[in-house]
Backbone as CSV, one residue per row, in Angstrom:
resi,resn,N_x,N_y,N_z,CA_x,CA_y,CA_z,C_x,C_y,C_z
1,UNK,74.076,98.195,47.984,74.905,98.385,48.763,74.442,99.083,49.961
2,UNK,74.515,98.215,51.492,73.692,98.792,52.549,74.883,99.975,52.676
3,UNK,73.559,100.695,53.610,74.224,101.923,54.061,74.906,101.811,55.620
4,UNK,76.077,101.549,55.956,76.880,101.464,56.800,76.522,102.803,57.703
5,UNK,76.215,102.615,58.943,75.526,103.842,60.317,76.757,103.991,61.328
6,UNK,77.756,105.029,61.347,78.749,104.915,62.537,77.624,106.061,63.552
7,UNK,78.632,106.343,64.473,78.526,107.454,65.324,78.437,109.023,64.652
8,UNK,77.518,109.431,64.895,77.308,110.830,64.452,78.091,111.842,65.684
9,UNK,78.471,112.865,65.174,79.293,113.838,66.029,78.268,114.381,67.283
10,UNK,77.071,114.338,67.302,76.303,114.683,68.451,76.231,113.870,69.103
11,UNK,75.808,112.447,69.147,76.022,111.727,69.676,77.400,111.586,70.342
12,UNK,78.565,111.554,70.098,79.734,111.353,70.235,79.726,112.424,71.443
13,UNK,79.226,113.682,71.076,79.611,115.247,72.114,78.249,114.755,73.738
14,UNK,77.235,114.168,72.876,76.347,113.790,74.592,77.253,113.231,75.042
15,UNK,78.108,111.759,74.917,78.309,110.556,75.518,79.696,111.491,76.554
16,UNK,80.771,112.241,75.603,81.606,113.117,76.092,80.544,113.799,77.455
17,UNK,80.198,114.700,77.225,79.289,115.125,78.164,78.733,114.649,79.377
18,UNK,78.395,113.377,79.330,77.809,112.809,79.994,78.802,112.354,81.351
19,UNK,80.357,111.635,80.559,81.270,111.408,80.777,81.396,112.589,82.202
20,UNK,82.357,113.446,81.226,82.534,115.016,82.012,81.258,115.155,83.442
21,UNK,79.834,115.090,83.375,79.212,115.283,84.186,79.895,114.226,85.903
22,UNK,79.592,113.277,84.882,80.056,112.153,86.064,81.528,112.762,86.663
23,UNK,82.501,112.556,86.218,84.027,113.298,86.696,83.742,114.119,87.702
24,UNK,82.520,114.876,87.465,82.436,116.058,87.882,81.726,115.950,89.050
25,UNK,81.015,114.904,89.486,80.487,115.253,90.622,80.918,113.530,91.663
26,UNK,81.805,112.877,90.748,82.748,111.661,91.719,83.594,112.154,91.864
27,UNK,85.093,112.533,91.100,86.065,113.209,91.583,86.358,114.276,93.117
28,UNK,85.626,115.244,92.914,85.616,115.759,94.344,85.312,114.609,95.321
29,UNK,84.109,113.859,95.472,83.570,113.114,96.511,84.778,112.063,96.357
30,UNK,85.667,111.945,96.117,86.540,110.597,95.964,87.851,111.677,96.750
31,UNK,88.364,112.802,96.276,89.625,113.859,97.004,88.415,113.349,98.209
32,UNK,87.752,114.290,98.872,87.066,114.466,100.421,87.226,113.557,100.611
33,UNK,86.965,111.832,100.346,86.650,110.873,101.478,88.491,110.988,101.432
34,UNK,89.192,110.803,100.797,90.742,110.407,100.851,91.342,111.604,101.987
35,UNK,90.884,112.813,102.217,91.096,113.484,102.616,90.319,113.132,104.326
36,UNK,89.601,112.898,104.317,88.730,112.260,105.715,89.628,111.665,105.542
37,UNK,89.855,110.626,105.683,90.381,109.134,105.548,91.890,109.586,106.685
38,UNK,92.787,110.193,106.157,94.201,110.629,106.265,93.828,111.407,107.686
39,UNK,92.553,112.052,108.010,92.536,113.013,109.083,91.935,112.044,109.914
40,UNK,91.328,110.700,109.782,91.060,109.808,110.736,92.196,109.087,111.040
41,UNK,92.886,108.840,110.399,94.344,108.253,110.779,94.929,109.149,112.000
42,UNK,95.223,110.047,111.287,96.120,111.084,112.418,95.146,111.638,113.380
43,UNK,94.026,111.479,113.668,93.309,111.258,115.172,93.167,110.462,115.973
44,UNK,93.491,109.474,115.334,93.607,108.120,116.645,94.494,107.519,116.482
45,UNK,95.642,107.610,118.141,96.400,107.087,118.241,96.852,105.801,118.390
46,UNK,97.524,105.169,118.145,97.349,103.703,117.957,96.652,102.874,117.172
47,UNK,95.823,103.556,115.982,95.214,102.942,115.097,96.268,101.956,114.577
48,UNK,97.210,102.668,113.831,98.363,101.523,113.127,98.957,100.080,113.504
49,UNK,98.934,100.970,115.523,99.298,99.671,115.718,98.536,98.299,115.922
50,UNK,96.984,98.521,116.582,95.483,97.696,116.820,95.531,97.464,114.788
51,UNK,95.484,97.663,114.252,95.687,97.418,112.728,96.705,96.307,112.366
52,UNK,98.010,96.320,112.826,99.184,95.480,113.135,98.606,93.798,113.520
53,UNK,97.773,94.784,114.789,97.912,93.490,115.589,96.622,92.606,115.125
54,UNK,95.823,93.335,114.474,94.573,91.996,113.587,94.833,92.037,112.491
55,UNK,96.138,92.323,112.150,96.214,91.564,111.048,96.983,90.203,111.555
56,UNK,98.422,90.335,111.950,98.528,89.166,113.247,97.530,88.435,113.498
57,UNK,96.636,88.548,114.360,95.546,87.411,114.792,95.098,87.126,113.319
58,UNK,94.948,87.564,112.590,94.387,86.798,111.132,95.505,85.743,110.903
59,UNK,96.641,86.225,110.699,97.017,85.605,110.554,97.829,84.220,110.933
60,UNK,98.317,84.782,112.728,98.309,83.360,113.079,96.730,82.314,113.453
61,UNK,95.485,82.758,113.230,94.378,82.036,113.156,94.434,81.178,111.888
62,UNK,94.736,81.644,110.165,95.012,80.912,108.888,96.037,79.705,109.392
63,UNK,97.286,80.307,110.322,98.104,79.430,110.228,97.601,78.324,111.505
64,UNK,97.006,78.179,112.076,96.522,77.290,113.033,95.648,76.882,112.416
65,UNK,94.681,77.114,111.426,93.773,76.177,110.982,94.064,75.346,109.738
66,UNK,95.294,76.063,108.944,95.997,75.115,108.184,96.895,74.123,108.605
67,UNK,96.974,74.444,110.058,97.690,72.919,110.961,97.061,72.045,111.017
68,UNK,96.036,72.781,111.735,95.360,71.678,112.054,94.611,70.737,110.770
69,UNK,94.740,71.593,109.944,94.180,71.029,108.134,95.284,69.735,108.014
70,UNK,96.361,69.999,108.190,97.369,69.388,107.485,97.551,67.862,108.936
71,UNK,96.934,68.249,109.818,97.201,66.922,111.006,96.116,66.235,110.501
72,UNK,95.182,67.000,110.387,93.786,65.760,110.226,94.001,65.137,108.510
73,UNK,94.267,65.916,107.663,95.188,64.643,106.457,95.797,63.932,106.751
74,UNK,96.752,64.287,107.622,97.721,63.550,107.746,97.406,61.934,108.696
75,UNK,96.028,62.616,109.479,95.439,61.586,110.111,94.700,60.508,109.426
76,UNK,94.319,61.052,108.257,93.500,60.259,107.436,94.467,59.419,106.427
77,UNK,95.415,60.310,106.450,96.444,59.064,105.252,97.186,58.421,106.160
78,UNK,97.579,58.116,107.390,97.937,57.238,108.185,96.765,56.315,108.273
79,UNK,95.689,56.652,108.913,94.500,55.440,108.666,94.415,54.896,107.213
80,UNK,94.485,55.507,106.331,95.176,54.825,105.233,95.821,53.388,104.612
81,UNK,96.772,53.758,105.647,97.836,53.224,105.573,98.315,51.914,106.386
82,UNK,97.173,52.321,107.295,97.588,51.215,108.586,97.119,50.241,108.242
83,UNK,97.906,49.012,108.603,97.134,47.265,108.655,96.027,47.297,109.189
84,UNK,95.227,47.543,110.176,93.989,47.737,110.248,92.929,47.817,109.619
85,UNK,93.484,49.089,108.499,92.283,49.372,107.798,92.227,48.166,106.897
86,UNK,92.797,47.434,106.449,92.674,46.261,105.376,92.187,44.984,105.901
């Protein structure tokens, strides 16, 4: 019978220690970035309105692009069904 080898207690403890070290470094940095982001949002008046305006302009451009694409597809469809195409 072959001897199956699992993880030893030492290997598991090493992995847990590595995860704990990474968490100890990453979590404070993420929290600090979140606080800085919140402070920046408070410091810039009109930032929310600017963000909404940018989102609206993106939406308008997307709708214009889709409408132009639909018009182009409609014209191609008309050309396929026109009597001159045959």
